[in-house]
N, C-alpha and C positions, 0 to 999 in steps of 0.2 A: 462285647467286642472290646479289644485293646487298640487304642490309637496312639501312634507315636506322638511324642511331646511336641506341642506347637501346631498340631493340626486340629481342625474342627470338622465335623460332618456337614455343617450348614454355614458356610462363610457369611452369607447374607444376614442370617439370623444372629450370628456372632457379632457382626459389625453393628447391627441394630441395637443389640444389648450393650455393646461398648459404648456407642454414642449415647444411649439413654443414661448410663451410668456416669459418663463424662459430663453430661449436663447436670445430672443430679449432684455430682461432686462439686462442680463450679458453683452451684447454687448454695451448697452447704458451706463451701469456703467463703463465699461472699457474706453469708449470715454470721459465720464465725468471726470474720474480720469486723463486721458491724458490732457484734456483742463484745469483742475485745476492746474496741474503742469505747463503747458505753461503760464497760467495766472500769477502764482507766479513768474516764471522767468522773464516775462515781467514786472512785478511790481518792482522786484528787479532791473532790468536794468533801468527802469524809475527813480528809486530813485537815482541811480548812476549818471544819466544825469542831475538831477535837483540840 
């Protein structure tokens, strides 16, 4: 079947998936921010040692 753009067969399932990926994305973003800070701190520490 062909569905027009922007429609889903099961809106509840689509919403559930979007929420799941939104939570996963938030967790990954938080982890990325933490690693970015850690990287900056290690870079600064490395500069002090060289």
